[in-house]
Every structure is written in C-alpha cells, then in structure tokens.
N, C-alpha and C positions, 0 to 999 in steps of 0.2 A: 815666247812667253805662253802662247796658247797651248803649245805642245806640252809645256810643263804642267799647266793646270789640268789638261786632259789626262796626262800620265798620273797625276795625283788622284784624279777622280777614279781612274781605273784601279789604282792601288787600294784606294778606300773601299771601292766596291768589292775587291778581292778580300780585303780585311773583314768587312761586314759579313760577306759570305762565309768566310772561315769561322767567324764568331758564331754565326747561326748554326754552322755544322758542329762546332764544339758543344754548343748548348743542346743541340738535338742528340749528340752522342751521349751526353750526361743523362738526359731523360731516358733514352733508350736503355742505357746501362742500369739506371735505377730499376726499371721493370724487368730487365733481363736477369738480374741477380736477385730476383725476388725471394729465393730461399736463404739468403744471407740476412744477418741481423739488420734491423731498420736503422740502427745507429750508423753502421758503415755505409749503407746505401745513401743516407742523408748526407753524411760527411763527403762522400764521393760526388754527390750532386752539387753540393755547395762548392766544392773545388772546381768542378766544371763550370759553374756559373761565374766564379771569380775569374777563371781564365778567360772565358768568353767576354766578360765585362772589360777585362784588361785589354784584349785585343780590340774591342769596339771603341774604347776610349782613345786609342792611338790614331783613330781617323779624324778628319777635320770636324765631322759632326760630333764626335766624342769630345774633342778639345773645346768646341763651342758649348757643349753641354756642361763641361767642367767649369768653363768661365762663367756661364749663367748661374750655376750653383753657388760659386764663390760670390758673385754679385748679390745673389739672393740672401746668402748668409750675412753679408755686410749690411744689407737693408734691414734685415731682421734685428740686428744689434742697434740700428738707429731708431726702431719703433719704441714708442712709449707704451708699455704694457700696463694694464690696470693693476691696482694694488689688490691685496687679498681681500680687504674690506669691500672694495667696489665689486669684485667678483662675487662675493657672498651675497651682497645686496642685490645684484642683478639676478642671481640665480634664485633668490627667494621671491623676487617680483615675478619671474617667469613661473615658478611653481605655483604661486597663488593664483595667477591668471589661468593656468592650466586647470587648476582645481575648480575655479569659478566656472569656466567654460564647460567642464565635465558635469558639474552640478546642473547647469542650464540645460545641457543636452539630456541628462537623464530625466529631469523633470518634464522636459518637452516630450521625450519618448513615452514616459508614463502617462502623461495626459492624453496622448494619442492613442495609447493602448486601451484606456478606459472608454474612449468614444468609438473605437473601432467596433465594439460589440453592439452598439446601438444600430449600426447600419447593416448588420449581417442578416441575410435572409435565412429563414429556417428551412429544413429539408422538405417540409410539407409544401412549401410554396413552389418547389421545383417538380413535384409529382405530376404525372399526366393524369387527367381525369378518367 
C-alpha cells in the first residue's frame, strides 16, 4: 500500500514537472518567434497553457482542485444574491458616503492651508546679522 502511494507521488511529481516544462516551452516559444504575428504567438501560448493545465489536472492535486472548484460552484448556486434594487441602493449609499468624506477632507485641507501661512517665518528672520 505504501509503495503504491509513493509511486503515485513520484508519477504526480513527474507530471507536474512535465507541465511546468510545457508551460516554459510555450513562454520561450512566444519570445523566440517574436518576428511572427502576435495572433499566432498568443494562440500558440494559449495552446501550451491548455496542454500544461491538462497535464497538471491529471495529478492528485489537480483532481483535488477540480473537486474544490465543483464544490465552490455548487455553493455559489446556494447563495442568495442581492436584488438589483438592493445593489443600486447600497451603491448609492457608498457613493454618498465617499462624497461626504471627500468634502470633509477637502475642507479640512483648505482650512489647514489658510493657517499654514500664519506660522511661516519670513526670509529676513533667517538672515545673519
């Protein structure tokens, strides 16, 4: 039993290494063929990413990730999302509060700017006798 798990870990490690190698080859190819049209380079890179992802998803970690994403999708369907009216109302409250805070900050800054000049020393006070 322990040998089977160890063998699966070794195979998964090889698969992940192969996945990284395929991804690296795609990135290197993207820059190596710089003189080609960007469309072909991007399509080639996307193809390499899809192949690398497919290889990575065949590992135990990849299967765990797939199961997690499916469970997340199920949980998202169970959620009660706000209605359009609730969303608009909440957005308006946030915008009003941002506007109020901005006004307060501007008025505070303006009042500080007016008083800063009162405390400045003139250049004559810094001259040596």
